[in-house]
C-alpha positions as CSV (number, residue, x, y, z in Angstrom):
1,X,112.1,91.6,89.7
2,X,111.4,92.7,86.1
3,X,113.6,95.5,84.9
4,X,114.8,97.1,81.7
5,X,118.2,95.7,80.9
6,X,118.3,95.9,77.1
7,X,118.9,98.9,74.9
8,X,116.3,98.6,72.0
9,X,117.1,102.0,70.5
10,X,116.6,105.7,71.3
11,X,114.7,106.9,74.3
12,X,111.9,108.2,72.1
13,X,111.5,105.0,70.2
14,X,111.6,103.1,73.5
15,X,108.8,105.2,75.1
16,X,106.5,104.8,72.1
17,X,106.1,101.2,73.2
18,X,104.4,102.2,76.4
19,X,100.8,103.1,77.4
20,X,100.0,106.0,79.6
21,X,100.0,104.7,83.3
22,X,96.5,106.1,84.0
23,X,94.8,105.0,80.8
24,X,92.1,102.4,81.0
25,X,93.6,99.1,80.0
26,X,91.9,97.2,77.1
27,X,89.6,94.5,78.4
28,X,89.9,91.0,77.1
29,X,88.0,90.7,73.8
30,X,87.1,87.0,74.2
31,X,87.1,85.6,77.7
32,X,87.8,81.8,77.8
33,X,85.4,80.3,80.3
34,X,85.8,76.7,79.2
35,X,87.8,75.5,82.3
36,X,85.5,77.4,84.6
37,X,82.4,76.0,82.9
38,X,83.6,72.4,83.6
39,X,84.7,73.1,87.1
40,X,83.3,72.0,90.5
41,X,83.5,75.7,91.6
42,X,80.9,76.8,89.1
43,X,78.5,74.1,90.1
44,X,79.1,74.8,93.8
45,X,78.2,78.5,93.2
46,X,75.2,77.6,91.2
47,X,73.9,75.4,93.9
48,X,74.6,78.0,96.6
49,X,72.9,81.0,95.1
50,X,69.3,81.2,93.9
51,X,70.0,84.3,91.8
52,X,72.7,82.4,89.8
53,X,70.3,79.5,89.2
54,X,67.6,81.9,88.0
55,X,69.9,83.9,85.7
56,X,72.0,81.2,84.2
57,X,75.7,81.9,83.6
58,X,75.5,85.7,83.1
59,X,75.8,88.4,85.7
60,X,73.1,88.4,88.4
61,X,70.2,90.7,87.5
62,X,69.5,93.6,89.8
63,X,66.4,92.9,91.7
64,X,64.6,94.8,94.4
65,X,64.1,93.0,97.8
66,X,60.4,93.1,97.2
67,X,60.8,91.3,93.9
68,X,62.8,88.6,95.6
69,X,60.2,88.2,98.4
70,X,57.5,87.9,95.8
71,X,59.5,85.2,94.0
72,X,59.5,83.3,97.3
73,X,55.8,83.6,97.6
74,X,55.4,82.3,94.1
75,X,57.4,79.2,95.0
76,X,60.4,80.1,92.7
77,X,62.7,80.0,95.7
78,X,63.1,77.1,98.1
79,X,61.9,78.5,101.5
80,X,64.3,76.2,103.4
81,X,67.3,78.0,101.8
82,X,65.7,81.4,101.5
83,X,67.5,83.3,104.2
84,X,71.1,82.5,103.1
85,X,70.4,82.5,99.4
86,X,68.4,85.7,99.4
87,X,70.9,87.6,101.4
88,X,73.7,86.7,99.1
89,X,71.6,87.3,96.0
90,X,70.5,90.7,97.2
91,X,74.1,91.6,98.1
92,X,75.3,90.4,94.7
93,X,72.9,92.9,93.1
94,X,74.1,95.9,95.1
95,X,77.9,96.2,94.8
96,X,79.3,99.2,96.7
97,X,79.4,102.2,94.3
98,X,79.4,105.4,96.4
99,X,82.8,107.0,97.3
100,X,83.2,108.5,100.8
101,X,86.5,110.0,101.9
102,X,87.4,108.7,105.3
103,X,91.0,110.0,105.9
104,X,93.5,112.2,104.1
105,X,97.2,112.2,105.0
106,X,100.4,113.8,103.7
107,X,102.0,110.5,102.6
108,X,101.1,107.5,100.5
109,X,98.9,104.8,102.1
110,X,100.2,101.3,101.5
111,X,98.0,99.0,103.5
112,X,94.4,98.9,104.6
113,X,92.5,95.8,105.9
114,X,89.6,94.8,108.0
115,X,90.0,92.3,110.9
116,X,88.2,89.0,110.5
117,X,85.3,90.3,112.5
118,X,85.1,93.5,110.6
119,X,85.0,95.5,113.8
120,X,88.5,96.9,113.3
121,X,90.3,98.5,110.4
122,X,94.0,99.3,110.1
123,X,96.0,101.5,107.7
124,X,99.7,101.8,107.2
125,X,101.1,105.0,105.8
126,X,104.5,106.1,104.4
127,X,104.7,108.4,107.4
128,X,105.5,105.3,109.5
129,X,102.1,105.4,111.3
130,X,99.8,102.4,111.7
131,X,96.4,103.8,112.5
132,X,93.7,101.6,113.9
133,X,90.0,102.3,113.7
134,X,86.9,101.0,115.5
135,X,84.5,100.1,112.7
136,X,81.8,98.4,114.8
137,X,78.2,99.4,114.2
138,X,79.0,101.2,111.0
139,X,81.5,103.6,112.7
140,X,85.0,104.7,111.8
141,X,86.8,106.0,114.9
142,X,90.5,106.0,115.4
143,X,91.4,104.6,118.8
144,X,95.1,103.8,118.4
145,X,98.1,104.9,116.5
146,X,101.4,102.9,116.4
147,X,104.7,104.5,115.3
148,X,106.4,101.8,113.2
149,X,110.0,100.9,114.0
150,X,112.9,100.2,111.7
151,X,111.1,101.3,108.6
152,X,112.7,101.5,105.2
153,X,110.7,103.2,102.5
154,X,107.3,102.3,104.1
155,X,105.5,99.6,106.0
156,X,104.8,97.2,103.2
157,X,102.5,94.6,104.7
158,X,100.4,94.0,107.8
159,X,98.3,91.2,109.2
160,X,95.8,90.9,112.0
161,X,95.9,87.8,114.3
162,X,92.7,85.9,113.9
163,X,91.4,87.0,117.3
164,X,92.2,90.7,116.4
165,X,94.4,91.1,119.5
166,X,97.7,91.6,117.7
167,X,99.0,92.8,114.4
168,X,102.3,92.2,112.7
169,X,104.0,94.5,110.1
170,X,106.9,94.3,107.8
171,X,109.3,96.6,106.0
172,X,112.8,96.8,104.7
173,X,114.2,95.3,107.9
174,X,115.7,92.1,109.3
175,X,112.8,92.1,111.8
176,X,109.1,91.6,111.8
177,X,107.3,93.7,114.4
178,X,104.4,92.5,116.7
179,X,102.0,95.0,118.4
180,X,98.9,94.7,120.5
181,X,96.0,96.2,118.6
182,X,94.4,98.2,121.5
183,X,97.7,99.4,123.0
184,X,96.7,98.3,126.5
185,X,99.5,95.8,126.9
186,X,102.0,98.1,125.3
187,X,103.4,95.3,123.2
188,X,105.8,96.3,120.4
189,X,108.2,93.5,119.9
190,X,110.9,93.0,117.3
191,X,111.0,89.5,115.9
192,X,114.4,88.7,114.4
193,X,114.4,86.6,111.2
194,X,118.2,86.4,110.9
195,X,118.4,86.3,107.1
196,X,121.5,85.0,105.3
197,X,121.5,88.0,103.0
198,X,124.2,90.6,103.6
199,X,122.3,93.2,101.5
200,X,119.0,95.0,102.1
201,X,116.4,92.6,103.4
202,X,112.7,92.9,103.1
203,X,109.6,90.8,103.9
204,X,107.1,91.8,101.2
205,X,104.2,89.6,102.5
206,X,103.2,88.5,106.0
207,X,100.3,86.5,107.5
208,X,99.3,84.9,110.8
209,X,98.4,81.3,111.1
210,X,94.9,80.6,112.2
211,X,96.0,79.5,115.7
212,X,98.0,82.8,116.0
213,X,101.1,80.8,116.9
214,X,103.1,81.3,113.7
215,X,103.8,84.1,111.3
216,X,104.6,83.3,107.6
217,X,106.6,85.7,105.5
218,X,107.9,86.0,101.9
219,X,111.1,87.8,101.3
220,X,113.3,89.4,98.7
221,X,116.1,86.8,99.3
222,X,113.8,84.2,97.6
223,X,113.0,82.6,100.9
224,X,109.9,81.7,103.0
225,X,110.2,82.5,106.7
226,X,108.2,81.1,109.6
227,X,108.5,82.7,113.1
228,X,107.1,80.8,116.1
229,X,105.6,83.2,118.6
230,X,105.5,80.6,121.4
231,X,109.2,79.6,121.0
232,X,110.1,83.2,120.2
233,X,112.4,82.3,117.3
234,X,112.5,81.8,113.6
235,X,111.8,78.1,113.0
236,X,112.0,78.0,109.2
237,X,113.9,79.6,106.4
238,X,113.7,77.8,103.0
239,X,114.8,79.0,99.5
240,X,111.4,78.7,97.8
241,X,111.8,80.5,94.4
242,X,114.3,81.9,91.9
243,X,113.4,85.5,92.6
244,X,111.7,87.7,95.2
245,X,108.8,86.1,97.1
246,X,106.1,88.8,96.9
247,X,103.1,87.0,98.3
248,X,102.3,84.3,100.8
249,X,99.0,82.8,102.1
250,X,97.6,79.9,104.0
251,X,95.2,77.7,102.1
252,X,92.6,77.3,104.9
253,X,92.1,77.4,108.7
254,X,94.3,74.4,109.3
255,X,97.3,76.5,108.3
256,X,99.0,73.4,107.0
257,X,99.1,74.2,103.3
258,X,101.0,77.3,102.2
259,X,100.9,79.3,99.0
260,X,103.7,81.5,97.7
261,X,104.0,83.7,94.6
262,X,107.2,85.2,93.2
263,X,108.8,87.4,90.6
264,X,109.7,84.2,88.9
265,X,106.1,84.0,87.7
266,X,105.2,80.8,89.6
267,X,102.8,80.0,92.4
268,X,104.0,77.2,94.6
269,X,102.2,75.0,97.1
270,X,103.9,73.8,100.3
271,X,102.9,71.4,103.1
272,X,103.9,72.8,106.4
273,X,103.9,69.3,108.0
274,X,106.7,68.0,105.7
275,X,108.5,71.2,105.0
276,X,112.1,71.0,106.3
277,X,114.8,73.7,106.1
278,X,117.5,71.1,105.3
279,X,115.6,69.5,102.4
280,X,112.6,71.7,101.3
281,X,110.2,70.3,98.7
282,X,107.1,71.9,97.3
283,X,104.0,69.7,96.7
284,X,103.0,71.5,93.5
285,X,103.5,74.4,91.1
286,X,100.9,76.5,89.3
287,X,102.2,78.1,86.0
288,X,100.5,80.3,83.5
289,X,101.5,83.9,84.3
290,X,103.9,85.8,82.0
291,X,105.6,88.0,84.7
292,X,106.1,88.4,88.4
293,X,103.2,87.8,90.9
294,X,102.3,90.7,93.2
295,X,99.7,89.1,95.5
296,X,98.0,85.9,96.4
297,X,94.6,85.4,98.1
298,X,93.2,82.1,99.2
299,X,89.5,81.4,99.0
300,X,89.9,79.7,102.4
301,X,88.6,76.3,101.4
302,X,91.9,74.5,100.8
303,X,91.3,74.4,97.1
304,X,91.1,77.7,95.3
305,X,93.4,80.7,95.2
306,X,93.9,83.8,93.0
307,X,97.1,85.6,92.0
308,X,97.6,89.1,90.8
309,X,100.4,89.7,88.3
310,X,102.5,92.3,86.5
311,X,101.4,90.7,83.3
312,X,98.2,92.8,84.0
313,X,96.0,89.9,84.9
314,X,94.5,87.9,87.8
315,X,94.4,84.2,87.5
316,X,92.1,81.8,89.5
317,X,93.6,78.4,90.4
318,X,92.4,75.0,91.6
319,X,95.4,73.7,93.6
320,X,94.4,70.2,92.7
321,X,95.2,71.0,89.0
322,X,98.9,71.4,88.9
323,X,101.0,72.6,86.0
324,X,103.3,70.5,83.8
325,X,107.0,70.9,83.7
326,X,106.6,72.3,80.2
327,X,104.3,75.0,81.5
328,X,106.7,75.9,84.2
329,X,109.6,76.2,81.8
330,X,107.5,78.4,79.4
331,X,106.5,80.7,82.3
332,X,110.2,81.1,83.2
333,X,111.1,81.9,79.6
334,X,108.3,84.5,79.3
335,X,109.4,86.2,82.6
336,X,113.0,86.2,81.5
337,X,112.1,88.0,78.3
338,X,110.5,90.9,80.2
339,X,112.6,94.0,79.8
340,X,110.6,96.7,81.6
341,X,110.2,97.7,85.3
342,X,106.6,98.0,86.5
343,X,107.7,100.3,89.4
344,X,108.3,103.4,87.2
345,X,107.7,102.5,83.6
346,X,104.5,102.3,81.7
347,X,102.9,99.1,80.4
348,X,104.4,98.0,77.1
349,X,101.9,97.6,74.3
350,X,103.3,94.2,73.7
351,X,102.0,93.1,77.1
352,X,98.4,93.8,75.9
353,X,99.1,92.3,72.4
354,X,100.5,89.0,73.8
355,X,97.5,87.6,75.7
356,X,97.6,84.0,74.5
357,X,97.6,81.3,77.1
358,X,100.9,79.5,77.5
359,X,100.9,75.8,76.8
360,X,99.8,73.9,79.9
361,X,98.4,77.0,81.7
362,X,96.4,75.2,84.4
363,X,94.4,78.2,85.7
364,X,90.6,78.1,85.7
365,X,90.1,81.7,84.6
366,X,92.0,84.8,83.7
367,X,90.7,88.3,84.6
368,X,91.9,91.3,82.6
369,X,91.0,95.0,82.7
370,X,93.0,96.5,85.6
371,X,96.5,97.9,85.7
372,X,99.3,96.6,87.9
373,X,102.0,99.2,88.2
374,X,104.1,101.0,90.8
375,X,103.7,98.6,93.7
376,X,102.5,95.1,94.8
377,X,98.8,95.7,94.2
378,X,96.4,93.5,96.1
379,X,93.4,91.5,94.8
380,X,91.0,89.5,96.8
381,X,87.9,87.3,96.9
382,X,84.7,89.1,97.9
383,X,83.3,88.0,101.3
384,X,81.5,84.7,101.7
385,X,78.8,85.9,104.1
386,X,77.4,88.6,101.9
387,X,78.4,87.7,98.4
388,X,79.1,83.9,98.5
389,X,82.6,84.9,97.1
390,X,80.9,85.7,93.8
391,X,83.4,88.4,92.9
392,X,87.1,89.1,92.6
393,X,88.1,92.7,93.4
394,X,91.4,94.5,93.0
395,X,93.2,97.8,93.3
396,X,94.4,99.4,90.1
397,X,97.3,101.8,89.2
398,X,94.9,104.2,87.5
399,X,93.2,104.9,90.8
400,X,90.2,102.6,90.5
401,X,88.8,99.6,92.3
402,X,87.8,96.9,89.7
403,X,85.3,94.2,90.5
404,X,85.1,91.0,88.3
405,X,82.4,88.4,88.1
406,X,84.3,85.2,89.2
407,X,82.4,82.9,86.8
408,X,82.3,85.1,83.6
409,X,85.4,87.1,83.9
410,X,83.5,90.3,83.1
411,X,84.0,93.6,84.9
412,X,80.8,94.2,86.8
413,X,81.9,97.5,88.5
414,X,84.7,100.0,88.2
415,X,84.8,102.3,91.2
416,X,86.5,105.6,90.4
417,X,87.3,108.1,93.1
418,X,91.0,108.1,93.7
419,X,93.5,110.0,91.6
420,X,96.6,107.7,92.1
421,X,97.3,104.0,92.5
422,X,95.0,102.0,94.7
423,X,97.4,99.5,96.4
424,X,95.1,97.8,98.9
425,X,91.4,96.9,99.1
426,X,89.3,95.3,101.8
427,X,85.6,94.3,101.6
428,X,83.9,94.2,105.0
429,X,83.3,90.5,105.9
430,X,79.7,91.1,107.0
431,X,78.6,94.5,105.7
432,X,78.1,95.7,102.2
433,X,81.0,98.2,102.1
434,X,84.7,98.1,101.1
435,X,87.7,100.2,101.9
436,X,90.4,101.4,99.4
437,X,93.8,102.8,100.3
438,X,95.7,104.8,97.8
439,X,98.9,106.6,96.9
440,X,96.8,109.8,96.6
441,X,97.3,109.8,100.5
442,X,93.6,108.9,101.2
443,X,91.4,106.1,102.6
444,X,88.0,105.8,101.1
445,X,84.9,103.7,101.9
446,X,82.5,102.5,99.2
447,X,78.9,101.7,100.0
448,X,75.9,101.0,97.8
449,X,73.5,103.8,96.8
450,X,70.8,103.1,94.2
451,X,71.5,105.0,91.0
452,X,69.0,105.8,88.2
453,X,69.7,102.6,86.3
454,X,69.3,100.4,89.3
455,X,66.0,102.1,90.2
456,X,64.6,101.6,86.8
457,X,65.5,97.9,86.7
458,X,64.2,97.3,90.3
459,X,60.9,99.0,89.4
460,X,60.5,97.0,86.3
461,X,61.1,93.7,88.2
462,X,58.6,94.6,90.9
463,X,55.9,95.6,88.4
464,X,56.5,92.4,86.5
465,X,56.0,90.3,89.7
466,X,52.9,92.3,90.7
467,X,51.5,91.6,87.3
468,X,52.1,87.9,87.7
469,X,50.4,87.9,91.1
470,X,47.2,89.4,89.6
471,X,46.8,86.7,87.0
């Protein structure tokens, strides 16, 4: 955990080196897209989306649906792939932009996620309540509230089982807790992890396997934990990193490949089939960050993942492109030189000044323009069904939700509505809306409403198409 442990002078001189926490961070001046341009991911996305083919490498142009339909009639779009491509292209054009307050509480909201179907949304608040909402058919109706047990500070992470029947939550506790979502079975079980640590223990990140049999967790004792729900016991505890494990994720639906991210600045790749408690070995390391990692999200294809970091960046990785020993060592050295604590201090100016890639950084892209302070802020891939995973979106300490174009690294939308840190974000898997949960004690939903600029562009596109038809 990065902290301030050096005295560099007076307090006044020390504070001069920090930016205001709610200032807009400087965007990257020159975005290096060379690795992305040569990647299979870019070609895959170009092949999958008509709008990307039509617009080249830049952001997708806003187009009215009537314009896209006219393009189909002109033969510019392959009719065989029209339905999927047009849906994604249209969704790419209309990123959620309208703020709607859904809930207000008296305490900070830490977690907020949709289930895999999108029909259920849960939030976890510092008041120890996990609230569950029916979001089917565009609704937002609370149908269950769970009083979390054995909570220290707050519920820090939650995860739905893939079938949405159960959820698991974690906090500063030696236990995970399993609950049935609808409350009909009255399940609220404590799952003992039996850590070796004699001090305060916490699972910072937790996730279900796709078969709902195992729960994977990352802890502050540097270890990965696996709890087997069928055997009703912890089946794995391995020392995975040199500092807190803040983030864990499965690579794909097989749940055989695991990702972990730590305050040591490294992402590690593990094979569940060969991982043994007595002799743990990772299968690869991804290095390039300059500080501790706060969150990991897998693209779900067994290849790509993203990591959010206290160095004020997100990185996109191809797990097949591992980092050299030199890159790993340089990352560790950079992390060791950090002398500030992101939880209550402001971002040092030197963090923004030092944006050079370390030697051997194997990431495909780096995304900069959001602020990572106060807490383990989440960042995720946009949904496959509606956007083709075209975007990366993240919470931000200045109260915004920031949306990046995955191919160009440019910020395509900054959603401003909260007045404190946005810790968690969740884009509906099948509808064009996203939820944000904030330390301003609120939950907000963002949906798309055409603004004046969009209306002008859409009208111009339609007029241009009509003119082409008349010739």
